[in-house]
C-alpha positions as CSV (number, residue, x, y, z in Angstrom):
1,M,11.9,23.0,43.2
2,S,11.1,22.4,47.0
3,M,13.2,20.4,49.3
4,T,10.2,18.3,49.7
5,Q,9.5,17.6,46.2
6,D,13.1,16.8,45.9
7,M,13.5,14.2,48.8
8,D,10.3,12.5,47.0
9,R,11.0,9.3,46.2
10,D,7.9,8.2,44.1
11,P,8.2,7.3,40.2
12,V,8.4,10.0,37.7
13,T,5.1,9.9,35.5
14,G,3.9,11.3,31.9
15,D,2.6,14.3,34.4
16,H,6.0,15.0,35.1
17,L,7.5,14.8,31.8
18,K,4.8,16.9,30.1
19,D,5.2,19.8,33.1
20,W,9.0,19.4,31.6
21,G,8.4,20.6,28.3
22,H,7.7,16.6,26.7
23,R,5.2,16.0,23.7
24,P,3.6,12.4,24.3
25,G,4.4,10.3,22.2
26,A,6.3,6.8,21.1
27,Q,9.5,8.5,23.2
28,F,7.6,8.5,26.3
29,P,8.4,4.9,27.3
30,A,11.7,5.2,27.0
31,L,11.9,8.3,28.7
32,L,10.2,6.8,31.8
33,K,12.5,4.1,31.7
34,K,15.8,6.5,31.9
35,A,14.2,8.9,34.5
36,N,12.8,5.7,37.3
37,E,16.3,4.1,36.7
38,M,18.1,7.5,37.9
39,R,15.2,8.0,40.3
40,A,16.1,4.2,41.8
41,E,19.6,5.7,42.1
42,G,18.7,8.4,44.3
43,F,18.8,11.3,42.2
44,G,16.3,14.3,42.7
45,L,13.3,15.4,40.1
46,L,15.9,18.5,39.3
47,R,18.7,16.4,38.1
48,I,16.5,14.0,36.4
49,R,14.7,16.7,34.2
50,Q,18.2,18.4,33.7
51,A,19.3,15.1,32.3
52,L,16.3,14.2,29.9
53,E,16.2,17.9,28.6
54,G,18.3,16.9,25.4
55,N,15.5,14.5,24.8
56,I,12.9,17.2,24.2
57,P,12.3,17.7,20.6
58,P,11.6,21.0,19.0
59,A,7.7,22.6,19.1
60,P,6.5,21.5,15.2
61,Q,6.6,24.3,12.8
62,V,2.5,25.1,12.4
63,M,1.9,24.5,8.6
64,E,-0.3,27.2,7.2
65,L,-3.0,27.2,4.4
66,R,-1.9,27.9,1.1
67,A,-3.5,31.1,-0.3
68,P,-6.9,30.4,-2.6
69,G,-5.3,29.4,-5.7
70,E,-1.7,29.3,-4.7
71,L,-1.9,25.8,-6.3
72,A,-3.6,24.8,-9.7
73,F,-5.2,21.1,-10.1
74,E,-5.3,19.0,-13.5
75,E,-9.3,19.3,-14.9
76,N,-10.0,16.1,-17.0
77,I,-13.3,16.7,-17.1
78,R,-16.0,18.8,-20.0
79,A,-19.6,19.8,-19.4
80,D,-21.9,18.5,-21.9
81,H,-24.9,19.3,-20.0
82,P,-26.6,21.9,-18.1
83,D,-26.8,19.5,-15.0
84,E,-23.0,18.7,-15.6
85,E,-22.0,22.4,-15.7
86,D,-23.4,22.9,-12.3
87,N,-22.0,19.6,-11.2
88,I,-18.5,20.6,-12.2
89,A,-18.7,23.6,-10.5
90,K,-19.2,22.5,-7.3
91,V,-16.4,20.0,-8.0
92,R,-13.8,23.0,-8.7
93,E,-15.3,24.5,-5.4
94,T,-14.5,21.6,-3.0
95,M,-10.9,20.9,-5.2
96,T,-9.7,24.6,-4.9
97,A,-10.2,24.2,-1.3
98,L,-8.7,21.0,-1.2
99,M,-5.5,22.1,-2.8
100,R,-5.5,25.2,-0.1
101,T,-4.3,22.2,2.3
102,P,-0.6,22.5,3.1
103,T,1.1,18.9,2.4
104,I,-0.8,18.8,-0.9
105,E,1.6,19.5,-4.0
106,A,-0.5,18.3,-6.9
107,G,-4.5,17.4,-7.7
108,A,-6.6,16.3,-10.8
109,I,-10.1,15.4,-11.4
110,M,-11.4,12.8,-13.6
111,P,-14.4,12.8,-16.1
112,D,-16.6,10.8,-13.6
113,A,-16.2,13.9,-10.9
114,C,-18.6,15.0,-8.2
115,P,-19.0,16.2,-5.1
116,A,-18.8,13.9,-1.6
117,G,-19.0,16.0,1.1
118,P,-18.4,19.6,2.8
119,V,-16.6,22.1,0.4
120,G,-13.1,21.4,0.8
121,T,-13.9,17.4,1.1
122,I,-12.1,15.8,-2.1
123,P,-14.8,15.0,-4.8
124,V,-15.6,11.2,-6.1
125,G,-13.1,11.2,-8.9
126,G,-10.1,13.4,-7.5
127,V,-6.7,12.5,-6.8
128,A,-4.4,14.4,-4.3
129,A,-0.6,14.1,-4.2
130,A,1.0,14.5,-0.4
131,R,4.2,15.1,0.8
132,N,4.9,12.9,3.9
133,A,1.4,13.0,5.0
134,I,-1.5,10.2,4.8
135,H,-5.1,11.1,4.8
136,P,-7.5,9.2,6.3
137,G,-10.5,11.5,4.9
138,M,-9.0,11.3,1.3
139,H,-9.8,7.4,1.1
140,S,-12.8,7.4,2.8
141,A,-14.5,5.3,5.2
142,D,-15.1,2.5,2.4
143,I,-11.4,1.8,1.8
144,C,-10.1,0.1,-1.1
145,C,-13.2,-0.1,-2.5
146,S,-12.7,-2.5,-5.6
147,V,-13.5,-4.4,-8.4
148,M,-12.5,-7.4,-9.7
149,I,-13.3,-9.4,-12.6
150,T,-13.4,-13.7,-13.3
151,D,-13.5,-15.0,-16.9
152,L,-16.0,-18.2,-16.9
153,G,-15.6,-19.3,-20.0
154,D,-18.8,-20.8,-21.7
155,A,-21.1,-20.8,-18.7
156,D,-24.1,-19.7,-18.9
157,P,-24.6,-16.4,-17.4
158,K,-28.0,-16.9,-15.9
159,A,-27.1,-20.0,-14.0
160,V,-23.7,-17.9,-12.6
161,L,-26.2,-15.3,-11.1
162,D,-28.3,-17.6,-10.1
163,A,-25.8,-19.3,-8.1
164,A,-24.1,-16.1,-7.2
165,Q,-27.1,-14.9,-5.3
166,S,-27.6,-18.0,-3.2
167,V,-24.2,-16.9,-2.1
168,T,-23.3,-13.3,-1.5
169,H,-24.6,-11.3,0.9
170,F,-25.9,-7.4,0.6
171,G,-27.0,-5.5,3.0
172,P,-26.2,-4.5,6.7
173,G,-24.3,-6.6,8.7
174,G,-22.4,-9.7,8.4
175,R,-23.0,-13.2,8.0
176,A,-24.5,-15.1,10.8
177,Q,-22.6,-18.2,12.5
178,G,-22.7,-20.9,10.7
179,K,-22.9,-19.3,7.4
180,R,-19.3,-17.5,7.9
181,F,-17.0,-17.7,5.4
182,T,-12.9,-18.5,6.4
183,V,-10.7,-15.8,7.4
184,S,-6.7,-16.6,7.1
185,M,-5.6,-17.4,10.3
186,D,-2.3,-15.2,9.4
187,L,-4.2,-12.0,8.3
188,L,-5.5,-12.2,11.7
189,D,-2.9,-12.7,13.2
190,A,-1.6,-9.6,11.1
191,F,-4.6,-7.5,12.2
192,R,-3.7,-8.5,15.9
193,A,-0.3,-7.3,15.4
194,N,-1.4,-3.5,14.1
195,P,-2.4,-1.3,16.9
196,F,-5.1,-0.1,14.6
197,L,-6.3,-3.3,13.8
198,D,-6.2,-4.8,17.1
199,N,-9.2,-4.3,18.6
200,P,-12.4,-6.9,19.2
201,K,-14.5,-4.6,16.5
202,S,-11.9,-4.8,13.8
203,L,-11.4,-8.5,14.6
204,R,-14.8,-9.8,15.0
205,M,-15.8,-7.7,11.6
206,A,-13.2,-9.1,9.6
207,Q,-14.4,-12.8,10.4
208,E,-18.2,-11.8,10.1
209,H,-18.3,-9.1,7.1
210,M,-16.1,-12.1,4.6
211,G,-18.1,-12.6,1.7
212,T,-20.4,-10.1,2.3
213,Q,-20.9,-6.6,0.0
214,G,-22.8,-4.3,1.6
215,D,-25.3,-1.9,0.2
216,G,-25.2,1.2,-2.0
217,N,-23.6,1.4,-5.5
218,H,-21.9,-2.3,-5.0
219,F,-22.6,-5.1,-7.3
220,L,-22.4,-8.0,-8.7
221,F,-22.6,-8.1,-12.3
222,V,-22.5,-10.9,-14.9
223,G,-22.2,-10.4,-18.5
224,R,-19.9,-11.2,-21.5
225,S,-16.9,-10.6,-23.3
226,R,-17.4,-8.4,-26.3
227,K,-14.0,-9.6,-27.7
228,T,-14.0,-13.2,-26.6
229,G,-17.7,-13.8,-26.0
230,R,-16.6,-15.6,-22.8
231,T,-19.2,-14.9,-19.2
232,A,-17.7,-13.0,-16.7
233,I,-18.3,-11.8,-13.4
234,V,-17.5,-8.4,-12.1
235,T,-17.9,-7.7,-8.4
236,H,-17.7,-4.0,-6.7
237,H,-17.5,-3.5,-3.2
238,G,-15.1,-2.3,-0.1
239,S,-13.6,-3.6,3.2
240,R,-16.9,-3.3,5.2
241,G,-16.8,-2.9,8.7
242,P,-12.7,-3.9,9.4
243,G,-11.9,-0.9,6.6
244,A,-15.0,1.7,8.7
245,V,-13.7,0.7,12.0
246,L,-9.7,1.7,10.5
247,Y,-11.1,5.2,8.8
248,K,-12.5,5.8,12.5
249,K,-9.4,5.2,14.4
250,G,-7.0,7.2,11.5
251,M,-9.3,10.1,11.4
252,E,-8.6,10.6,15.5
253,V,-5.2,10.2,15.4
254,A,-5.2,12.5,12.0
255,A,-7.0,15.3,14.2
256,K,-4.8,14.9,17.4
257,F,-1.9,15.9,14.7
258,K,-4.0,18.5,13.1
259,R,-4.3,20.8,16.6
260,E,-0.3,20.8,16.5
261,L,0.7,20.6,12.9
262,S,-2.2,23.1,11.1
263,P,-5.4,23.9,13.1
264,A,-6.5,25.9,10.3
265,T,-7.3,22.8,8.4
266,P,-10.2,21.6,7.8
267,K,-11.0,18.4,9.8
268,Q,-11.8,15.8,6.7
269,N,-8.6,16.9,5.7
270,A,-6.1,16.4,8.8
271,W,-3.1,13.7,8.2
272,I,-0.9,11.4,10.0
273,P,2.6,12.3,9.1
274,A,4.2,8.8,7.1
275,D,7.4,9.3,8.6
276,T,6.1,9.0,12.1
277,E,5.4,5.6,14.4
278,E,1.7,6.1,13.7
279,G,1.9,7.0,10.2
280,R,4.4,3.5,9.7
281,D,1.7,1.5,11.7
282,Y,-1.3,3.1,9.6
283,W,0.5,2.6,6.5
284,A,1.1,-1.2,7.2
285,A,-2.7,-1.1,8.0
286,L,-4.1,0.1,5.2
287,Q,-2.1,-3.0,3.1
288,L,-3.7,-4.9,5.5
289,I,-7.2,-3.7,4.7
290,R,-6.3,-4.5,1.0
291,K,-5.5,-7.9,1.7
292,W,-8.6,-8.3,3.5
293,T,-10.6,-6.7,1.0
294,K,-9.3,-8.8,-2.3
295,A,-9.6,-11.7,0.0
296,N,-13.5,-11.1,0.4
297,H,-13.5,-10.5,-3.5
298,N,-12.1,-14.1,-4.0
299,A,-14.5,-15.6,-1.9
300,I,-17.5,-14.3,-3.2
301,H,-15.9,-15.4,-6.6
302,Q,-15.4,-18.5,-5.8
303,A,-18.1,-19.9,-3.6
304,T,-19.8,-18.6,-7.2
305,V,-17.7,-20.9,-9.1
306,E,-18.2,-23.8,-6.8
307,A,-22.4,-23.4,-6.8
308,A,-22.9,-23.0,-10.4
309,R,-20.0,-25.5,-11.4
310,V,-18.1,-23.6,-14.2
311,D,-14.6,-23.3,-15.3
312,V,-12.6,-20.4,-14.2
313,G,-10.1,-18.4,-16.3
314,D,-8.1,-16.0,-15.6
315,H,-9.0,-12.7,-13.4
316,F,-7.9,-9.7,-12.1
317,W,-8.6,-6.9,-9.4
318,N,-8.1,-3.2,-9.3
319,E,-9.1,-0.6,-6.2
320,H,-9.9,2.8,-5.4
321,N,-10.8,5.1,-2.5
322,F,-6.6,4.0,-1.3
323,V,-3.4,5.9,-1.1
324,F,-0.5,4.9,-3.5
325,K,3.1,5.8,-3.1
326,R,4.7,6.6,-5.9
327,G,8.0,8.0,-5.2
328,D,8.2,9.8,-2.4
329,L,4.5,10.9,-3.1
330,Y,1.2,9.4,-1.5
331,Y,-1.1,9.7,-3.7
332,H,-5.1,9.9,-2.7
333,G,-7.4,8.6,-4.9
334,K,-10.9,9.1,-3.9
335,G,-12.8,7.1,-6.5
336,A,-10.4,7.4,-9.2
337,T,-7.8,4.3,-10.1
338,P,-4.2,4.0,-11.0
339,A,-3.3,3.4,-14.4
340,W,0.7,3.2,-14.0
341,D,2.2,-0.2,-14.6
342,N,3.4,-2.0,-11.5
343,Y,1.0,0.3,-8.8
344,A,1.1,-2.7,-7.0
345,S,2.9,-6.2,-6.8
346,D,-0.5,-8.1,-8.1
347,A,-1.0,-5.2,-11.0
348,T,-1.9,-6.5,-14.3
349,G,-1.8,-3.4,-16.5
350,L,-5.4,-4.0,-16.4
351,T,-8.1,-2.0,-14.7
352,L,-12.0,-2.4,-14.7
353,I,-14.4,0.7,-15.2
354,P,-17.9,-0.1,-14.5
355,L,-20.5,2.5,-15.9
356,N,-24.1,1.4,-14.8
357,M,-26.2,-1.7,-14.8
358,S,-27.4,-1.2,-18.4
359,E,-23.7,-0.6,-19.8
360,P,-20.6,-2.8,-20.1
361,V,-18.2,-2.8,-17.7
362,L,-14.9,-1.7,-19.3
363,V,-11.3,-3.2,-19.5
364,V,-8.9,-0.5,-20.2
365,R,-5.3,-0.4,-20.0
366,G,-4.0,2.5,-18.1
367,R,-2.2,5.0,-20.0
368,D,0.0,6.9,-17.2
369,A,-1.2,10.2,-18.1
370,G,0.7,13.4,-16.0
371,H,-2.5,15.6,-16.6
372,G,-4.3,13.0,-14.3
373,L,-1.6,12.1,-12.3
374,G,-1.6,8.6,-13.3
375,F,-5.1,8.3,-12.6
376,S,-7.9,6.7,-14.6
377,P,-11.6,7.3,-13.6
378,H,-13.3,4.7,-11.2
379,G,-16.8,4.2,-12.9
380,A,-19.7,6.7,-14.2
381,G,-20.1,9.2,-11.3
382,R,-23.2,11.7,-10.4
383,N,-24.4,14.5,-11.7
384,F,-26.5,15.4,-9.1
385,S,-27.7,13.6,-5.6
386,R,-29.8,10.7,-5.0
387,S,-32.6,13.0,-3.4
388,E,-32.8,15.3,-6.3
389,H,-32.8,12.0,-8.5
390,R,-35.9,11.1,-6.8
391,R,-37.4,14.6,-6.6
392,R,-36.7,14.6,-10.8
393,M,-38.6,11.0,-10.8
394,G,-42.2,12.7,-9.7
395,S,-44.7,10.0,-10.2
396,V,-43.0,7.3,-11.7
397,T,-42.3,4.2,-9.5
398,P,-39.1,2.8,-8.9
399,E,-40.1,-0.5,-10.4
400,Q,-41.4,1.8,-13.7
401,M,-38.1,3.1,-14.1
402,L,-36.3,-0.2,-13.6
403,R,-38.3,-2.0,-16.6
404,A,-37.7,1.2,-18.6
405,E,-34.1,1.7,-18.2
406,N,-33.0,-2.2,-18.1
407,E,-35.0,-4.2,-20.4
408,G,-33.7,-7.2,-21.3
409,L,-31.7,-7.6,-18.6
410,D,-31.9,-9.5,-15.3
411,I,-31.6,-7.1,-12.2
412,R,-31.7,-8.5,-8.7
413,F,-31.9,-6.5,-5.9
414,H,-30.9,-8.9,-2.6
415,A,-31.7,-7.1,0.5
416,G,-34.3,-4.8,-0.4
417,G,-36.8,-3.3,-3.1
418,V,-35.8,-1.4,-6.0
419,D,-33.7,1.4,-5.4
420,A,-34.1,4.2,-8.0
421,S,-30.9,6.0,-6.9
422,E,-28.6,3.3,-8.6
423,L,-30.9,3.2,-11.5
424,P,-28.9,4.5,-15.0
425,S,-30.6,7.8,-15.0
426,S,-29.1,8.4,-11.6
427,Y,-26.0,8.5,-13.2
428,K,-23.5,10.7,-15.4
429,K,-24.2,9.3,-19.2
430,A,-21.9,6.9,-20.0
431,D,-20.8,7.6,-23.5
432,S,-19.9,10.8,-22.2
433,V,-17.4,9.2,-19.6
434,V,-16.3,7.0,-22.4
435,A,-15.9,9.7,-24.6
436,Q,-13.6,11.9,-22.4
437,I,-11.9,9.1,-21.4
438,K,-10.6,8.8,-25.0
439,D,-10.1,12.1,-25.4
440,Y,-8.0,12.9,-22.2
441,D,-6.2,9.9,-23.1
442,L,-6.5,8.6,-19.6
443,A,-6.8,4.9,-20.5
444,E,-7.2,2.8,-23.4
445,I,-10.0,0.8,-23.6
446,E,-9.2,-3.1,-24.5
447,D,-12.8,-4.7,-24.2
448,Y,-16.3,-4.4,-23.0
449,I,-18.3,-6.4,-21.0
450,D,-21.7,-6.3,-22.2
451,P,-24.3,-6.9,-19.4
452,Y,-26.3,-10.0,-18.7
453,G,-27.5,-8.6,-15.2
454,C,-26.7,-8.2,-11.8
455,I,-27.0,-7.9,-8.0
456,M,-27.6,-4.8,-5.8
457,A,-28.5,-4.5,-2.4
458,G,-31.8,-2.2,-3.3
459,D,-33.5,0.2,-0.7
460,V,-32.8,-0.9,2.1
461,P,-33.8,1.0,5.2
462,P,-31.3,2.4,7.6
463,F,-30.3,0.1,10.5
464,W,-31.4,2.7,12.5
465,K,-35.1,2.5,11.5
466,N,-34.8,-1.5,12.0
467,K,-33.5,-0.9,15.4
468,K,-36.4,1.6,16.2
469,K,-39.2,-0.4,15.2
470,N,-37.4,-3.9,16.8
471,G,-37.6,-1.9,20.1
472,R,-41.4,-1.5,19.9
473,R,-42.2,-5.2,19.8
């Protein structure tokens, strides 16, 4: 170090620390404070560097991928049709690659399993247990996608569906100013206190998207309990915009850790170490997104109840596309539902498994099966893609297919035309999924909510098409 540098009394910066071997992180502010206190006392850079050397943590050990096939996963699925054989082969391929991730210690697939991205991506109906790691890519952008049911007694199903249609919101974006649902100020304050959620976009979407259900396979279903004959409303949706923003930020942080901890891990399987400050903040953010999502379900149910002027009985909910801590492992359920008691403080022991719009919603009690890592399916899943379903339709129109597959049911598309990719023929056979739930002892079916009808978003043009169209005007 030159005499000029040693006599320089400019403040110590982060660049100095990095030059001295310190890695950026939560410890930087304290190190800079100590360095500049010494600077103010007249110490030179060499002496300051020596004083801070004890604070340099050892370089993290790079975690290599497991060898292919080194760690097996549990299978709770079988093929009863050639389409299912092809689907299962693809699920096995992607799950085998996923199990090479160095943090993963166990995995399982459910009867509704189907691929969800490039090889190595956790499939829908997949479960992965990780040690000291939260993998944002394993809960996906639709964080805390979930299902809620409310008992509405002897209410007329049509009146309930009409009321729901008048208050719910499907399609892209949020509610316009003046039509928004109230968001708890305590919840918004909690967002502001979390570094992953304290940003203008998350806070704006938390308010705009409350009372909205999105698109795709999200729905509002009305039916009757086979056990009691009572009417029930069931909603299915996730955390909408706030969850999508959290997912993006989580993936960005995970990517930074990946570069240091496991460069060979595919980007979709990067993780945030749970014992870091970032890991603790991300875990807390997930719990807040869970609260927001539950409030979103509650808001739609309450608005429907008020519009229909009906009595309210019991209600409960359960989530998938989430991370659950059990013991010292973090369980990532992508389209898989916890099936053990007390997995959360509001768990009732009962969960819901929707099948398709023409079939009942199952009310089940989980069996906590070890071969399922304590999970059960979240729905019916698909054997082939939406585009393949459209190809197989041939000359049959979506309207014709809707009538043929949903005779006697009241099916409504709230924000667009008939979405053929959400019709029953696009999903696995419901009776096959139900049979496998029983055969693999993943859950005990306690009731069936037989369908009266449902509301879905429908075939909504992509937002970029609308943007392009509006731009030409």
